[in-house]
C-alpha positions in Angstrom: 66.3 130.7 99.5 65.0 128.5 96.8 63.0 131.5 95.0 63.4 130.2 91.7 63.2 134.0 90.2 66.4 135.0 91.8 68.2 132.5 89.4 68.8 132.4 85.8 67.7 129.5 83.1 70.1 127.8 81.4 69.9 130.1 78.6 71.1 133.0 80.3 74.4 131.4 81.0 77.2 133.5 79.2 77.9 132.6 76.0 81.3 134.5 75.6 83.6 134.0 78.5 84.1 137.6 81.0 87.8 136.4 81.4 90.1 138.7 83.4 93.4 137.3 83.6 95.1 139.4 86.1 98.4 139.0 87.6 97.9 136.5 91.0 98.4 138.8 94.5 99.2 137.0 97.9 95.8 138.1 99.3 92.7 138.2 97.3 92.4 141.5 95.3 89.6 144.0 96.4 90.1 146.0 93.5 88.5 143.5 90.7 85.4 144.5 88.9 84.1 141.4 87.7 81.3 140.7 85.7 78.1 140.8 87.6 77.9 137.3 89.4 75.0 135.5 87.9 74.4 133.0 90.8 75.4 133.9 94.4 78.5 135.7 93.5 79.8 135.4 97.1 83.0 133.4 95.8 84.2 137.0 93.8 87.5 138.5 94.1 89.3 135.2 95.1 92.7 134.4 93.3 91.9 131.0 91.2 94.2 129.0 89.4 92.8 126.7 86.6 95.6 123.6 85.6 95.0 121.6 82.4 97.1 120.4 79.5 96.2 123.0 77.3 93.8 126.2 78.1 92.6 126.5 74.2 92.9 122.8 73.0 89.4 121.4 71.7 90.4 118.3 72.2 91.2 118.1 75.4 88.5 117.4 78.3 86.4 115.9 75.6 86.2 119.2 73.9 84.8 121.0 76.6 87.3 123.5 78.0 85.1 126.6 77.1 82.5 125.3 79.2 84.8 124.3 81.9 86.2 128.0 81.9 83.0 129.5 81.5 81.8 127.6 84.9 84.9 128.9 86.7 84.2 132.4 85.7 80.5 132.2 86.3 81.5 131.6 90.6 84.6 133.3 90.6 84.6 136.1 88.0 88.0 135.4 87.0 90.8 132.9 87.0 94.2 132.6 85.6 94.6 129.4 83.1 97.9 127.9 83.5 98.7 124.7 80.8 100.9 122.7 82.1 104.6 122.3 80.2 106.2 119.2 81.3 105.4 119.2 84.9 102.9 121.0 87.4 103.5 124.7 88.2 105.8 125.1 91.0 104.6 125.6 94.5 106.0 128.8 94.2 103.9 130.0 91.6 101.1 128.4 92.9 101.1 129.6 96.5 99.9 133.3 95.3 96.5 131.8 94.2 93.9 130.9 96.8 91.9 128.2 95.2 93.4 125.8 92.9 91.8 123.6 90.5 93.4 120.8 88.2 90.9 119.7 85.4 92.4 116.3 83.4 89.8 114.7 81.5 90.1 112.8 78.2 92.7 112.9 76.2 94.5 115.3 78.6 94.5 112.5 81.2 97.7 111.1 80.3 99.7 114.4 80.9 97.8 115.1 83.7 98.4 111.9 85.7 101.9 111.9 84.8 102.3 115.2 86.7 100.4 114.2 89.6 102.1 111.0 90.0 105.9 112.7 89.9 105.6 115.0 92.8 102.4 117.0 91.7 100.1 115.4 94.2 103.1 116.4 96.8 102.7 120.0 95.6 98.6 120.1 96.3 99.6 118.6 99.7 101.9 121.3 100.6 99.4 123.7 99.3 96.5 122.7 101.2 98.6 122.8 104.2 98.8 126.1 103.7 95.1 126.4 103.9 95.0 126.7 99.8 91.5 125.1 98.4 92.3 122.0 95.9 90.2 120.8 93.6 91.3 117.9 91.1 88.7 116.5 88.4 89.4 113.9 86.0 87.1 111.5 84.0 90.3 109.8 81.9 90.0 108.5 78.4 92.3 106.3 79.5 93.0 103.4 81.6 95.9 105.1 83.7 95.8 105.2 87.4 96.9 108.6 89.3 98.0 109.2 93.0 95.8 112.0 94.7 96.9 114.2 97.6 96.4 112.5 101.0 96.9 109.3 100.1 93.7 108.8 97.7 94.2 107.6 94.2 91.8 107.5 90.8 91.0 104.2 89.3 89.8 104.9 85.7 88.1 101.4 85.6 84.2 102.0 85.2 81.5 104.4 83.8 78.9 105.8 86.0 75.7 106.6 84.2 73.5 107.5 87.4 74.7 109.0 90.6 73.6 110.2 94.0 74.3 113.5 95.7 75.1 112.5 99.5 76.5 115.7 100.5 73.7 117.8 101.0 75.2 120.9 101.1 76.0 120.8 97.3 72.1 121.0 97.2 71.9 124.1 99.6 74.3 126.3 97.2 73.6 129.8 95.4 72.5 127.6 92.0 69.3 126.3 91.8 67.2 124.1 90.7 69.2 121.1 91.7 68.3 117.5 92.5 69.5 114.6 94.7 69.7 112.4 91.2 71.9 112.7 88.3 72.4 110.9 84.9 74.9 111.1 82.4 76.5 109.4 79.1 78.3 108.6 81.3 78.2 111.4 84.6 81.7 109.8 85.6 84.6 107.8 84.3 86.3 106.1 87.2 86.1 106.5 91.3 88.1 107.9 94.2 89.6 105.0 96.1 92.2 105.2 99.4 90.2 107.7 100.9 89.7 106.5 104.5 90.0 108.2 106.7 90.5 111.2 105.4 87.7 111.9 102.9 84.0 111.5 102.7 81.8 110.3 99.8 80.0 113.5 98.2 78.4 112.0 95.1 78.4 108.0 94.7 77.5 105.8 91.6 74.4 104.2 91.2 75.2 101.4 88.6 78.3 100.0 87.5 80.7 100.8 90.3 77.6 101.2 93.1 78.1 102.9 96.4 81.6 104.0 94.7 82.5 107.8 95.2 83.0 110.2 92.3 83.6 113.0 94.1 84.7 113.3 97.9 85.8 116.2 100.1 88.1 116.1 102.9 86.6 115.9 106.6 89.6 117.1 108.6 92.5 119.2 108.5 94.3 118.9 106.0 92.4 117.3 103.6 89.3 119.5 104.3 90.5 121.9 102.0 90.5 119.4 99.3 88.0 118.2 96.9 88.8 115.0 94.5 86.6 113.8 91.6 86.0 112.0 88.2 83.2 113.8 86.8 82.7 114.4 83.0 82.0 117.9 81.7 78.1 118.8 82.4 77.2 118.8 78.9 77.1 114.9 79.4 75.1 115.2 82.5 71.2 115.5 82.5 68.5 116.8 83.8 69.4 120.0 83.0 69.9 123.0 84.5 70.1 121.1 87.7 73.3 119.4 86.5 75.0 122.6 85.7 73.5 123.9 88.8 75.3 121.2 90.8 78.7 121.7 89.1 78.5 125.3 89.9 77.7 124.7 93.8 80.8 122.1 93.9 82.9 125.2 92.8 81.2 127.5 95.2 82.4 125.3 97.7 85.6 125.6 97.1 85.6 129.4 98.4 83.5 128.3 101.6 85.9 125.5 102.9 87.7 126.7 106.6 91.5 127.3 106.4 92.7 125.1 108.9 94.0 127.2 111.5 95.9 124.9 113.6 96.6 121.2 111.9 98.7 119.3 114.8 96.9 117.2 116.8 95.0 118.8 119.9 97.1 117.7 123.1 100.7 117.7 121.6 103.3 118.7 123.7 105.3 121.9 122.2 108.5 120.6 120.2 111.8 121.1 121.5 112.7 123.4 118.7 110.7 125.6 116.2 108.1 123.5 113.8 106.5 124.7 110.6 103.5 127.0 111.4 101.2 123.8 109.9 101.6 120.3 110.1 101.4 117.7 106.9 98.6 115.0 107.5 99.0 112.6 110.3 99.9 109.0 108.3 97.5 106.1 108.3 99.8 103.9 110.3 99.4 104.2 113.9 101.4 102.8 116.8 100.7 99.2 117.3 101.9 99.8 121.3 101.8 103.2 123.0 104.8 105.1 122.7 107.4 104.4 125.4 108.4 108.4 126.3 106.3 110.4 124.0 109.0 113.2 124.1 109.1 112.9 120.1 105.4 113.6 119.9 104.7 116.9 117.9 107.7 116.6 115.6 106.9 116.9 111.6 108.8 113.9 110.3 108.8 112.8 106.7 109.8 109.6 105.6 111.4 109.3 102.2 111.1 106.2 100.6 110.9 104.3 96.7 107.6 103.5 97.8 105.5 104.5 100.5 103.4 100.7 99.8 106.3 98.8 98.6 108.7 96.4 99.7 112.6 96.5 100.5 113.5 93.3 100.9 110.8 91.5 99.3 107.9 91.8 101.2 105.8 94.9 101.9 105.8 94.1 105.7 109.4 95.6 106.1 108.2 99.0 104.8 104.8 98.7 107.1 107.4 97.8 109.9 109.6 100.9 109.4 106.7 103.1 109.3 105.2 101.7 112.4 108.5 102.0 114.3 108.6 105.9 113.2 104.6 106.3 114.4 105.7 104.3 117.8 108.3 107.1 118.8 106.9 110.2 116.9 102.9 109.4 117.3 102.5 110.1 113.2 104.5 110.9 109.8 104.1 111.8 106.7 105.4 109.4 103.8 106.8 110.8 100.6 107.7 108.3 97.4 110.6 109.5 95.4 109.7 110.3 92.1 111.1 112.7 89.5 113.1 115.5 91.4 110.9 115.2 94.2 111.4 115.5 97.2 112.8 119.0 96.7 114.3 121.4 99.5 111.3 122.9 99.5 108.8 120.2 100.1 111.2 118.7 102.9 112.0 122.3 104.2 108.0 122.0 106.1 109.6 119.1 108.3 111.6 118.9 111.6 113.0 115.1 110.9 113.9 113.8 107.5 114.2 110.0 107.6 115.3 108.4 104.0 115.1 104.6 104.1 116.4 102.9 100.9 117.0 99.3 101.5 116.8 96.3 99.5 115.5 96.3 96.0 114.6 100.1 96.7 118.2 101.3 97.2 118.6 101.8 93.5 116.0 104.7 93.3 117.4 106.1 96.4 120.7 105.7 95.3 119.9 107.8 91.9 117.9 110.6 94.2 120.8 111.2 96.3 123.2 111.4 93.5 121.2 113.7 91.5 121.1 116.3 93.8 119.7 114.6 97.1 122.6 114.6 99.0 123.2 117.9 98.4 119.7 118.7 99.2 119.9 116.7 102.8 122.9 118.9 103.5 121.0 122.1 103.5 118.7 121.1 105.3 120.9 120.1 108.2 122.5 123.7 108.0 118.8 125.0 109.1 118.7 122.9 111.9 116.5 119.8 110.0 117.2 116.6 111.6 118.8 113.7 109.0 118.4 110.0 109.5 119.7 107.9 106.3 119.5 104.2 106.3 119.9 102.0 103.3 121.4 98.4 103.4 121.4 97.8 99.5 120.7 94.7 97.8 122.7 95.6 94.9 126.6 95.3 95.6 128.9 98.0 94.0 126.2 100.6 94.2 127.9 102.7 96.5 126.9 106.7 97.0 127.7 110.0 98.1 126.3 111.1 101.8 126.1 114.1 103.3 129.3 115.9 104.3 131.9 114.1 102.2 130.6 110.4 103.9 130.1 107.4 101.4 127.9 104.6 101.5 130.0 101.8 100.8 127.6 99.1 99.1 129.7 95.9 100.2 130.5 93.6 102.8 127.8 92.4 105.4 128.0 92.4 109.3 126.2 89.7 110.9 127.5 90.8 114.6 127.6 94.3 115.8 128.4 96.2 119.1 126.4 99.3 120.0 129.3 101.9 120.9 126.8 105.0 122.4 124.9 104.6 125.4 122.5 106.7 124.9 121.1 103.8 122.5 121.4 101.4 125.4 119.8 103.7 128.0 117.2 105.2 125.9 113.6 105.4 126.4 113.0 101.8 125.2 114.0 99.1 127.0 115.4 96.2 127.5 118.3 96.7 125.0 121.6 94.9 124.9 125.0 96.4 123.3 125.9 92.8 121.4 123.3 92.2 118.6 123.3 89.8 115.7 121.5 89.7 112.4 121.1 87.6 109.0 123.0 90.1 108.3 122.5 92.9 110.5 123.7 95.6 108.2 125.1 95.2 104.3 127.6 97.7 103.5 129.2 100.3 105.7 129.7 104.1 106.4 133.1 105.6 105.0 135.1 108.7 104.8 134.0 109.6 108.2 137.0 111.8 109.4 136.6 114.6 110.9 133.2 114.7 110.8 131.5 111.6 112.1 131.8 109.1 115.0 131.1 105.3 115.3 127.6 104.8 116.6 127.2 100.9 116.0 130.2 99.2 114.9 130.3 95.3 112.8 132.5 92.3 112.4 132.1 92.1 108.9 132.3 89.0 106.4 135.8 90.5 105.2 137.2 89.7 108.9 137.4 93.6 109.7 136.2 94.5 113.0 134.9 98.0 113.9 133.2 98.2 110.3 130.8 101.4 110.9 127.3 100.3 110.4 125.9 103.6 112.5 127.4 106.9 112.5 126.5 110.3 113.9 127.9 113.7 113.2 130.0 115.5 116.1 129.7 118.9 115.7 127.4 121.3 114.1 125.7 120.9 111.3 127.0 117.8 111.4 125.2 116.7 114.8 122.1 116.9 112.8 122.9 113.7 110.9 122.7 109.9 111.4 123.9 107.7 108.7 123.4 103.8 108.5 123.3 100.4 106.7 121.4 98.4 109.2 118.5 95.8 107.5 115.2 96.0 109.2 115.0 95.0 112.8 113.0 92.2 111.9 116.3 90.7 110.9 117.7 91.4 114.3 118.1 89.6 117.5 118.0 88.8 120.4 114.2 90.4 120.4 113.0 92.6 121.9 116.4 93.9 122.2 116.9 94.6 118.6 113.8 96.5 118.1 114.2 98.6 121.1 117.9 99.7 119.9 115.9 100.5 116.6 113.6 102.8 118.7 116.0 104.4 120.4 118.1 105.2 117.5 114.8 107.2 116.2 114.0 108.8 119.9 117.7 110.2 119.4 116.7 111.9 115.9 114.4 114.6 118.5 117.0 115.2 121.1 119.4 116.8 118.9 120.4 120.3 120.2 120.2 122.9 117.4 122.8 124.9 116.1 122.0 128.3 116.6 125.1 129.4 114.9 123.8 128.9 111.4 121.6 131.9 111.3 123.4 135.4 110.5 122.1 138.3 113.1 121.0 140.3 110.3 118.8 138.8 107.6 118.2 141.1 104.5 115.0 142.4 104.0 112.5 140.5 102.3 112.4 141.2 98.3 109.5 143.6 96.9 108.0 140.3 94.9 107.9 137.8 98.6 105.4 135.3 98.7 103.1 135.8 102.0 104.2 132.5 103.2 108.1 131.4 102.8 109.8 128.6 104.0 112.3 128.6 106.6 115.3 130.9 105.2 118.1 129.4 103.7 120.9 130.7 106.0 124.2 128.4 105.8 127.5 128.6 107.4 130.8 128.2 105.5 131.6 125.1 103.8 132.7 122.5 106.2 136.5 122.4 106.8 136.7 126.1 104.9 137.4 129.3 106.2 138.4 132.8 104.8 141.8 133.6 104.0 143.5 134.2 107.0 144.2 138.1 105.9 142.1 140.1 108.4 139.1 141.1 106.3 138.2 144.7 105.0 134.8 145.4 106.8 132.8 146.2 103.7 128.9 147.4 103.1 128.4 143.8 102.3 129.3 141.8 105.5 126.7 140.0 107.4 123.7 141.3 105.6 123.1 139.1 102.8 122.4 135.3 101.9 125.0 134.4 99.0 124.3 131.5 96.8 127.5 130.3 95.0 127.0 127.9 91.7 129.7 125.6 90.3 130.1 122.2 89.0 132.2 121.1 92.1 132.6 122.8 95.7 136.2 121.2 95.4 137.8 121.5 92.4 137.8 122.8 89.1 137.7 126.5 87.8 141.4 126.5 86.8 142.1 125.0 90.0 141.5 127.8 92.0 138.0 127.2 93.4 139.1 127.8 97.1 140.7 131.1 96.0 137.1 132.4 94.2 135.7 131.1 97.6 137.8 132.7 100.0 136.9 136.0 97.8 133.6 135.9 98.1 134.0 135.2 102.2 136.4 138.6 102.1 133.4 140.3 101.0 129.8 138.6 102.1 131.4 137.0 105.3 129.9 133.6 104.5 128.2 131.9 101.2 126.8 128.5 100.3 128.0 126.5 97.8 125.9 124.7 95.6 127.1 122.2 92.9 125.2 121.6 90.0 123.5 118.1 89.7 121.1 118.0 86.7 118.4 120.8 86.7 119.7 121.7 90.3 120.1 124.1 91.8 116.2 124.9 91.0 114.1 128.2 91.7 112.7 126.6 95.1 116.7 126.6 96.0 117.8 129.7 94.9 114.8 132.0 95.7 116.4 132.3 99.6 119.5 134.0 98.1 119.7 137.6 97.9 123.2 137.1 95.8 123.8 134.3 93.0 127.1 133.9 91.6 127.4 131.2 89.1 131.1 130.2 87.9 131.9 128.2 84.7 135.6 128.3 84.2 138.0 126.0 82.6 136.4 122.4 82.1 133.3 123.0 84.6 131.8 125.1 81.6 130.5 122.1 79.7 128.1 121.3 83.0 127.3 125.2 83.8 126.7 125.7 79.9 124.2 122.8 80.0 122.5 124.2 83.1 122.2 127.6 81.6 120.7 126.1 78.4 118.2 124.1 80.2 116.5 126.3 81.9 118.7 128.1 83.9 119.3 131.2 81.8 115.5 131.9 82.5 115.4 131.0 85.9 118.4 133.5 86.6 116.4 136.2 84.5 113.3 135.3 86.8 115.6 135.9 90.0 116.7 139.2 89.0 113.0 140.4 88.5 112.7 139.6 92.1 115.3 141.8 93.0 117.9 139.2 93.2 121.9 140.2 92.3 123.5 137.8 89.6 126.9 137.4 88.5 127.8 135.0 85.8 131.3 134.6 85.1 133.1 132.0 82.9 136.4 131.8 81.3 136.2 128.5 79.1 138.7 126.2 78.2 136.4 123.7 76.6 133.0 123.5 74.6 131.2 126.2 72.3 130.0 129.2 72.8 127.2 129.7 75.1 124.2 131.9 76.1 124.0 134.0 79.3 120.7 135.7 81.0 119.2 138.4 78.6 120.0 136.9 75.6 123.6 137.8 75.6 126.3 135.4 74.5 129.8 134.1 76.1 132.0 133.7 73.1 135.1 131.6 73.9 136.3 132.1 70.1 137.2 135.5 70.8 140.6 136.5 71.7 141.8 136.0 75.1 142.6 139.0 76.7 146.0 139.9 78.0 145.3 143.6 79.0 142.0 145.2 80.3 141.0 148.6 80.8 138.4 149.9 83.2 135.5 151.6 81.7 133.0 151.8 84.7 135.1 153.7 87.2 132.7 152.9 90.2 134.6 149.9 90.6 137.6 152.1 91.6 135.6 153.5 94.5 135.1 150.6 96.1 136.5 149.1 99.5 139.5 147.1 98.4 142.0 149.7 96.7 142.9 148.9 92.6 143.8 150.3 89.7 143.5 150.2 85.7 144.8 148.8 83.5 145.0 145.1 84.6 147.0 142.3 82.9 147.3 138.8 82.8 148.1 135.8 80.9 144.9 135.2 80.3 142.9 137.9 81.7 139.9 136.3 80.3 139.0 133.4 77.8 136.5 135.2 75.2 134.2 137.8 75.4 130.7 138.8 76.2 128.7 139.5 73.0 124.9 140.1 71.8 124.2 141.7 74.7 121.6 144.7 74.6 121.5 148.1 75.0 120.5 147.9 78.9 124.1 146.6 79.4 127.3 148.4 79.4 130.8 147.6 79.5 132.7 147.3 82.7 136.3 145.8 81.6 137.1 145.7 78.4 140.1 144.1 76.3 142.7 146.8 75.3 143.7 145.3 72.1 140.3 144.3 70.3 137.9 146.7 72.3 135.8 143.4 73.4 133.7 143.5 76.7 135.0 141.1 79.4 132.9 142.4 82.2 129.2 144.2 81.3 126.7 145.2 83.7 123.1 146.5 83.6 122.0 149.9 83.6 118.4 149.7 84.0 115.8 147.8 85.8 115.9 144.4 85.9 119.3 144.6 84.0 120.9 146.6 86.6 120.5 143.5 89.0 122.9 141.7 86.8 126.6 141.1 85.8 128.0 139.1 83.2 132.1 138.1 82.7 134.7 136.0 81.2 137.5 136.4 83.7 139.9 133.8 84.9 141.0 133.6 88.5 143.0 136.4 90.1 145.8 134.2 90.4 146.2 134.8 86.4 146.8 138.8 87.1 148.5 141.1 88.0 149.5 143.8 89.1 148.7 142.5 92.8 147.2 143.6 95.1 145.4 145.4 92.7 144.2 142.6 90.1 143.0 140.6 93.8 141.1 144.0 95.2 139.8 144.7 91.4 137.5 141.1 91.9 136.8 142.0 95.3 135.2 145.7 94.2 133.4 143.8 91.6 131.9 141.3 94.1 131.0 144.1 96.5 129.1 145.6 93.7 126.3 142.8 94.1 125.4 144.1 97.3 125.4 147.9 96.1 122.6 147.9 93.4 119.7 149.5 93.9 116.7 147.4 94.4 114.2 148.2 90.9 110.9 149.1 93.3 109.0 147.7 90.4 110.5 145.1 88.5 107.2 143.8 86.4 106.8 145.8 83.1 104.0 148.1 83.3 100.8 146.9 81.8 100.5 148.1 78.3 97.9 151.2 77.7 95.4 151.5 75.2 95.2 155.2 74.0 92.1 156.4 74.3 90.3 156.6 71.2 89.0 160.2 69.5 86.4 161.5 70.9 84.6 162.4 67.4 84.8 158.8 66.5 83.4 156.0 69.0 86.1 153.2 68.2 85.4 149.5 69.1 88.5 147.9 69.7 89.0 144.2 68.0 89.0 141.5 70.2 91.2 138.7 68.8 91.9 134.9 70.3 95.6 134.8 68.6 98.2 131.6 68.8 101.5 132.4 67.4 103.6 129.4 66.0 107.3 129.9 65.7 108.9 127.4 63.0 112.8 126.9 62.5 113.2 126.1 58.7 116.8 124.5 59.9 118.7 126.5 57.1 118.6 130.4 58.0 119.6 132.2 61.1 115.5 133.6 60.5 112.6 132.3 62.4 109.3 131.7 60.3 106.2 132.6 62.0 102.5 132.6 61.3 99.8 134.4 63.2 96.3 132.7 62.8 92.9 134.2 64.4 90.8 131.7 66.5 89.5 130.0 63.6 92.9 129.3 62.1 92.7 132.0 59.8 96.0 133.4 58.7 96.4 137.0 59.8 100.3 137.5 59.5 103.0 135.6 58.5 106.8 135.4 57.7 109.0 132.9 55.5 112.5 133.0 57.0 113.6 131.0 54.0 112.2 133.5 51.3 111.8 136.8 53.3 108.6 137.0 52.2 106.2 138.5 54.9 102.2 138.6 54.0 99.7 140.7 56.6 96.3 139.7 55.4 94.9 141.8 57.9 
């Protein structure tokens, strides 16, 4: 095995990268033809993603990006380089790779550390839970710490010029010679901390940070899929070629890690209802006492807080106490800190029980997360049989919040005396308990707006003299019975003890005893799209909006009913759109039987939410156009285009009464300055052949607000204004545009004659489920015509960068194309119209 003649010298390493940028697939590809392996080659055929601030910037990672990429290709044959654009690539995009490498050294560290700290490490944890191999390596050029997967942190202080290899496997890889002892200028910058008990040291420092690890690897599932390091590029290491070979052996280990076939602890009982096929890591907070009943063990529990190690009411012990109580009931849990838009629906969908705690000073950030889409996320999770518990005793009076299913947390008043009104909280697994409890205070704030979905579980006598103030409530019927809401302070503030602690434990115990709502799942789910990941979260099946039912008119049985998951995206699910939101929602239910209404909150709904739907309808009429237009302009259009490529059916309709013209998917423009149409005629006669009898022309006052303009030849007009000829509804005629409808129609209460006008809208909706899926939405790869046989031709090879500049005055865009040496190849000056083609 150690015959040196089998292995190349340093001079034999490739000087030009054999990059093969192939689209990722859900399984390792066996059809690749990578360059012949230089070392062992046992890792060839894996899909590898290399994530960096930039894939070509000579200044990032100490100017050694190309060396790093060459080393990855040496081991794996090829890779896809993914630059960081504001955030880590999404979990959905990375799940198609087998191995994910994140490199963040030198000047790129501020960017990389920011995305790790704001949700990136959680994404990498989830991918490790799915059996992906993860390697995060960064030798920071700046003193910024970062959270790493499974509780580790990168401490950027201190450099290591001498290191020792402690993991013998790294010396026995395919690349030889190697050495136990390495040096560098420096070898590593910073160390990995917070690794116990999930990691073991692979390489340790022998000078400034003596004994501290600069490379660690996981020792049990799921961290066993993870390597973390602070190593500089090997150009700074010596001796050579031993140092280069050691790095290649580290990379090679990524394809030798055993996937975790079963992450839950051995011997745990089968949960009452279905859990994910994998488990997130156990928490490092272990029970201080043996579980009293143990019926909750085996569940996957997420505790969502402002910070997993910070304080709530002035002392970190309160967070620790709360987490210990969760472990006492469930055995273990995963703590998730709020940061950026995380945790998202996609992150939380892998858990059975989600507990959100926001007491004291932490309430402000928890409140902002709830208001920015968290409440909607939790509602959606309740619809798919997840159990939700939100508890917060706010320190900030007046900072109230909307909670799931219409309830509110009113952040004022205190209750020092409370009474338990549900006997299961008294006669639960933890004993002794009592009905009368006190605290200093027992709760801060109360839960309002309960009717008709919630019952009071614990009532207080507040400082305003009101008896029966709800401080803990629970839902009455599906899906609300999956939700509990409270305003209780930590139980260390409560008395008598241990009765008060035991009531809190019985509250947590109840979370694993709620019956699943089987009615949330339709009997005939739609087939998966062409581009479906090999692993998907729980289907996003949702029953109709609470207290909302279809029109009592007997529904016409259409081809759409019961077959498709429909997402309805609007500013608000309860108002707006010319006061006709419920008419629109009734029409959707008449065609599809049910739908999920998704309000726009900042950047939500995101891809993680919408990818579970077959049909996505976006409505932005009247004053709601400002919010909808902003969502479309800030990434919504690109998201809808991507979903169309995934065979989702898209319908964007808006009749604005405010704002400016706005962009729509695939380059179309909604021009609300165009004349309003009072009479429209049908150009696409298939709409007359739907399940609902209709006619043409149709009238209204106004039938539409504005027109669809600048649509590509791939779209055709379906309905046009009889006076101007402008299109008020268009649809695509080739893939993937054939999955898209765009319109400017007002609600049908403004249209006549009836019922023909109503039925036309129903036939338009019905068309969304009749569009033929595109068997292959991805554009065919470009082909290079064969060279003439009479004259051999060597095709030019360019590294090309394109810079688009807007001069601020013309409607054109200036551009310049340069080769990799920054030599201009071609350009266009938008101001002068001058074009230059130098080669």
